[in-house]
C-alpha positions in Angstrom: 108.6 120.2 106.4 105.5 121.9 107.8 105.7 125.7 107.9 106.4 127.5 111.1 103.2 129.4 111.9 105.1 131.9 114.0 107.3 132.9 111.0 104.7 134.9 109.3 103.3 134.4 105.8 105.4 132.9 103.0 106.3 135.1 100.0 103.5 135.2 97.5 103.6 132.3 95.0 102.4 132.6 91.5 100.5 129.3 91.7 99.6 127.6 95.0 98.6 123.9 94.3 96.7 122.5 97.3 97.1 118.7 97.2 100.4 116.9 96.5 98.5 114.2 94.5 99.1 112.8 91.1 97.1 115.7 89.7 99.0 118.2 91.8 102.4 117.0 90.7 101.4 116.8 87.1 100.0 120.4 87.2 103.2 121.7 88.6 105.3 119.8 86.0 103.0 120.9 83.2 103.0 124.5 84.2 106.8 124.6 83.9 106.4 122.7 80.6 104.2 125.4 79.0 106.4 128.3 80.2 104.7 129.4 83.4 107.7 131.2 85.0 106.3 132.4 88.4 107.1 130.6 91.6 105.0 127.5 92.3 104.2 126.0 95.7 103.0 122.4 95.9 101.4 121.9 99.3 100.4 118.5 100.8 98.6 117.4 103.9 100.6 114.2 104.3 104.1 114.3 105.8 105.5 112.4 102.8 107.0 113.5 99.5 104.6 113.2 96.6 104.2 109.5 95.7 102.3 107.1 93.4 99.3 105.4 94.9 98.4 102.5 92.6 101.2 100.3 93.7 100.3 100.5 97.4 97.8 97.7 97.1 100.0 95.5 94.8 103.8 95.6 94.4 104.6 97.7 97.4 102.3 95.7 99.8 103.9 92.5 98.6 107.4 93.9 99.1 108.3 93.8 95.5 109.3 97.4 95.4 110.7 99.8 98.0 109.5 103.1 99.2 111.7 105.2 97.0 110.2 103.6 93.9 106.9 105.3 94.7 108.3 108.8 94.8 107.4 111.0 91.8 110.3 113.4 91.7 113.6 114.0 93.4 114.2 116.9 95.8 116.7 118.2 93.2 113.9 118.4 90.6 111.7 120.6 92.8 114.7 122.9 93.5 115.8 123.1 89.9 112.3 124.1 88.7 111.6 126.7 91.5 108.8 124.5 92.9 108.5 124.8 96.7 107.3 121.5 98.3 105.4 121.9 101.6 104.5 118.8 103.5 102.3 118.2 106.5 100.0 121.3 106.1 96.2 121.1 105.8 94.5 124.2 104.4 91.6 125.2 106.5 90.2 128.1 104.5 91.1 130.7 101.9 90.9 134.4 102.3 90.4 136.2 99.0 91.6 139.7 98.3 89.1 142.5 97.6 88.1 142.2 94.0 89.4 138.7 93.5 87.2 135.7 92.9 84.5 136.0 90.2 85.7 138.5 87.6 88.9 139.2 89.6 92.4 137.9 89.4 92.1 135.1 91.9 94.7 136.3 94.4 94.4 135.5 98.1 95.9 133.7 101.1 95.4 130.1 102.0 95.4 129.6 105.8 96.5 126.3 107.2 95.1 124.6 110.4 98.5 125.3 111.9 98.1 129.0 111.4 100.6 129.2 108.5 99.6 131.5 105.7 100.4 131.0 102.0 99.7 134.0 99.8 99.1 133.3 96.1 98.2 134.9 92.9 96.4 131.8 91.6 95.2 128.7 93.4 94.5 125.2 92.3 92.7 122.4 94.2 94.1 118.9 93.5 92.8 117.5 96.8 91.6 114.1 95.5 89.2 111.9 97.3 89.2 110.0 100.6 88.1 106.5 101.5 84.4 106.1 102.2 83.9 105.0 105.8 81.6 102.2 107.0 80.1 103.2 110.4 79.2 99.8 111.9 79.5 98.7 115.5 83.2 97.9 116.1 84.4 100.2 113.3 87.1 101.7 115.6 88.6 98.4 116.7 92.3 98.0 116.0 92.9 96.2 112.8 89.9 97.7 111.0 91.8 99.4 108.2 91.4 101.3 104.9 93.8 101.6 102.0 93.9 105.0 100.4 97.2 106.8 101.3 100.7 106.0 102.4 99.9 105.9 106.1 97.1 103.5 105.4 99.4 101.3 103.5 102.1 101.4 106.2 99.5 100.4 108.8 98.2 97.5 106.6 101.7 96.2 105.9 102.6 96.3 109.6 99.4 94.5 110.6 99.8 91.9 107.8 103.1 90.5 109.2 101.5 88.4 112.0 98.0 88.2 110.6 96.5 84.9 109.5 92.9 85.7 108.6 91.9 88.7 106.6 88.4 89.9 105.6 88.2 92.4 102.8 85.0 94.3 102.5 84.3 95.5 99.0 84.7 93.8 95.7 85.9 96.8 93.7 89.4 97.4 92.3 91.1 98.3 95.6 89.5 95.4 97.5 90.4 92.8 94.8 93.9 94.1 94.3 94.6 94.0 98.1 92.9 90.7 98.5 95.0 89.2 95.7 98.2 90.6 97.2 97.4 89.3 100.7 96.5 85.9 99.4 99.9 85.9 97.6 101.4 86.7 101.0 99.9 83.5 102.4 96.9 84.9 104.2 93.5 83.3 104.4 91.4 85.9 102.7 87.6 86.3 102.4 86.1 89.0 100.2 82.6 90.3 101.1 80.8 92.2 98.4 77.4 93.9 99.3 76.2 93.8 95.7 75.3 91.0 93.3 78.6 91.1 91.3 82.2 92.3 91.5 83.4 95.7 90.4 79.8 96.8 89.7 80.6 100.4 89.0 83.3 99.9 86.5 82.7 96.8 84.3 79.8 95.0 82.7 78.3 91.7 83.8 80.5 89.5 81.6 83.7 90.9 83.0 82.4 90.8 86.5 81.6 87.1 86.1 85.0 86.4 84.5 86.7 87.9 87.5 84.5 86.1 90.0 85.2 82.7 88.3 88.9 83.5 87.9 89.5 84.5 91.5 87.5 81.6 92.9 89.6 79.2 90.7 92.7 80.7 92.3 91.3 79.9 95.8 90.0 83.3 96.8 86.8 83.1 98.9 84.4 85.6 97.5 80.9 86.1 98.9 78.3 88.2 97.0 75.2 89.9 98.5 77.0 89.9 101.8 75.3 91.8 104.7 77.6 92.8 107.6 76.2 93.7 111.0 79.2 94.4 113.1 82.9 93.9 113.7 83.7 91.8 116.7 86.7 92.2 119.1 89.2 89.5 119.7 88.2 87.0 122.4 87.9 88.7 125.7 87.2 92.2 124.3 84.1 94.3 124.1 82.6 95.7 120.9 82.6 99.2 122.3 86.2 99.0 123.5 87.8 101.4 121.0 91.3 100.3 120.1 90.9 96.7 121.1 92.0 94.3 118.4 89.4 93.1 115.9 88.7 89.4 116.0 85.9 88.8 113.5 83.1 90.0 111.2 79.5 89.1 111.9 77.1 88.7 109.0 73.4 89.2 109.0 72.7 85.4 109.0 74.8 85.1 112.2 77.9 83.7 110.5 81.1 85.0 112.1 84.3 85.1 110.0 87.6 85.2 111.9 89.6 88.3 111.1 93.0 89.5 112.4 92.6 92.3 109.8 89.4 93.8 108.3 90.2 95.9 105.2 87.5 98.1 103.9 87.4 99.2 100.3 83.9 100.6 99.7 84.6 103.5 97.4 85.8 107.1 97.8 84.3 110.5 98.5 85.7 113.6 96.7 87.3 116.1 99.0 85.1 119.2 98.4 85.0 120.8 101.9 87.6 123.4 101.2 85.9 124.3 97.9 82.5 124.6 99.7 84.1 127.0 102.2 85.4 129.0 99.2 81.9 129.3 97.8 82.6 127.2 94.8 79.9 125.1 93.1 80.0 121.5 94.2 78.1 118.5 92.8 79.8 115.1 93.3 83.0 116.9 93.1 84.1 120.5 92.4 82.2 121.7 89.3 84.6 122.9 86.6 84.4 124.0 82.9 86.2 122.4 80.1 89.4 124.2 81.0 89.4 123.0 84.6 88.2 126.3 86.0 85.8 126.3 89.0 82.7 128.4 89.2 84.6 131.5 90.3 86.4 131.6 87.0 89.9 131.6 88.5 90.3 128.7 90.8 91.4 125.5 89.2 90.2 122.0 90.3 91.9 119.0 88.8 91.8 115.2 89.1 89.6 113.0 91.3 88.0 115.9 93.1 86.7 117.6 89.9 83.3 117.1 88.2 84.0 118.0 84.5 82.3 118.0 81.2 82.4 114.5 79.8 85.6 114.4 77.7 84.7 111.2 75.7 84.4 111.9 72.0 80.7 111.7 71.0 79.5 112.2 74.6 76.0 113.6 75.1 76.2 117.4 75.1 76.0 118.8 78.6 76.9 115.5 80.3 79.3 115.6 83.2 81.5 113.0 84.9 84.0 112.6 87.8 86.8 110.3 86.8 89.1 108.5 89.3 92.2 107.4 87.4 95.9 108.2 86.9 95.2 109.0 83.2 92.5 111.5 84.0 94.7 113.3 86.6 97.5 113.6 84.1 95.5 114.8 81.1 93.2 117.1 83.1 96.3 118.7 84.7 97.8 119.4 81.2 94.6 121.2 80.1 94.6 123.2 83.3 98.2 124.3 82.8 97.4 125.4 79.2 94.5 127.5 80.6 96.8 129.3 83.0 99.0 130.6 80.2 96.1 131.5 78.0 96.1 128.5 75.7 92.6 127.0 75.4 92.8 123.3 74.9 89.6 121.3 75.5 89.9 118.2 77.5 88.7 115.6 75.0 90.1 112.1 75.2 89.5 108.5 75.8 89.5 107.6 79.5 91.4 104.5 80.4 92.0 102.5 83.5 93.9 99.5 84.8 93.8 97.0 87.7 96.3 94.3 88.4 94.9 91.4 90.5 97.3 88.5 90.9 98.1 87.4 87.3 95.0 89.1 85.9 95.8 92.5 84.3 92.6 94.4 83.4 92.8 97.3 81.0 89.7 99.4 80.3 89.4 101.8 77.3 86.4 104.2 77.1 83.2 104.2 79.2 80.7 101.4 78.7 77.8 103.3 80.2 74.8 103.2 77.9 75.9 100.2 75.8 73.2 98.1 74.1 75.3 95.2 72.9 78.5 93.3 73.7 81.0 91.1 71.9 83.1 88.5 73.8 86.6 87.6 72.7 87.9 84.7 74.8 91.0 82.6 74.4 91.4 80.4 77.5 94.5 78.7 76.2 96.3 82.0 76.3 94.4 83.4 79.3 92.9 86.3 77.3 89.4 87.7 77.7 87.9 90.9 76.2 84.5 92.4 76.2 83.7 94.9 73.5 80.8 97.4 74.2 78.7 98.8 71.5 76.0 101.4 71.3 74.1 101.6 68.0 76.7 99.4 66.3 79.5 101.8 67.3 82.2 100.6 69.7 82.4 102.7 72.8 84.5 100.8 75.2 86.4 97.6 76.0 87.4 95.5 79.1 90.6 93.6 78.3 92.1 91.0 80.6 95.6 90.0 79.7 94.9 91.3 76.2 97.0 94.4 75.8 96.8 94.4 72.0 93.0 94.5 72.2 93.2 97.3 74.6 95.5 99.4 72.4 93.4 98.7 69.3 90.2 99.9 70.9 91.8 102.9 72.6 93.4 104.0 69.4 90.1 103.5 67.4 88.1 105.5 69.9 90.7 108.3 69.9 90.6 108.5 66.1 86.8 108.3 65.8 86.9 104.9 64.2 84.7 101.8 64.6 85.5 98.1 65.0 82.6 96.1 63.4 81.1 93.7 65.9 80.8 90.7 63.5 84.5 90.0 62.7 85.6 91.2 66.1 84.0 88.1 67.7 86.8 86.0 66.4 89.6 86.2 69.0 92.2 85.1 66.3 91.6 88.3 64.3 93.7 91.2 65.5 91.3 94.1 66.3 93.7 96.7 64.9 93.1 95.2 61.4 89.4 95.8 61.7 89.4 99.5 62.6 87.6 101.5 60.0 86.5 105.1 59.8 83.2 105.4 61.5 81.7 107.9 59.0 82.8 105.9 56.0 81.5 102.7 57.4 78.1 104.3 58.2 77.8 105.6 54.6 78.7 102.4 52.9 
């Protein structure tokens, strides 16, 4: 429940975690795992218990799993581990005690929009990211929706019941996952992608083309290089009539696509406003060091909201990255927890991601940025497709569709500093795990 602002400040907590996200939950759990014994408060803006987001666009939307399956931990868990869960509170600003902040101990009080005050000895920001908005005429019509949090998902599921025509704007992971789910639910779905290919930020050209062909073969209407001018109200409404039901999407060439629902999935924006008000360094996320500490040296920032030193083995010195994935939230939180108890563990690991779209399960190991060669492994009889990415003859990443053994082989090889030679890897009948060799040995031979 939200705190009563008339009841005065809460007792000081040893660690106040602002953001009941995957990263926030993992940080609380990890702190207890490494022996942090002080009280912990996990504070969330939503009026929901902490939940998993990935299934919102897939299994939950399709009705394959129930609400309770999304919940991270039981209420008993929080009580047994002396973790106070606060729901429905948005922190407006943080008041630091004299001498805290840079060079200090980090103590202060977080003040919520409701007026409630939450004293802390240490504070962590696990505030995640929000859906990027598309400000076009008609954007406030009823039925123009986003899918980022539980309330978004509830609104989409309610609207989908009677909907026939759905236009999904954005051919990234969230757009394609939701489009596939809605198509499975019997809706007429059109996907509009502004760019020249699908999932442009996350995969290479070969994988993008594979998904385009595969989705079209499954009957999904995908249009690339789409230019949208406005959202139209249902017949009889006016485009400036806020709250009127949406009826269509108008394209630059004059085409009007019927739409009972318009779902926008055009990326996310890291939530940095609170960090900025705290005077922390911000640059495409909250800037942190390799131990998840922000620029004041005491505040922690973890997960989607954090801009961190590139953790990939062999990354260019000084390079930084912001990662949006469950894996990053978990591993980054563990490093932050270690730092709190004085244990210095660098965050160094292989990023990995996944996306389920209809019967297409994509798993990505590593980061393909900067690759200079690719190898394709394709077995259409078994529905498997893998792209291996190389830089200077060294494997750096892989996109694997319905090929979990390829994914695990590449992930393990990258984590061990090994290579998978490109030549023999081109044969899809050869298991990749049998090709992994020590990168240094191979280079010296």
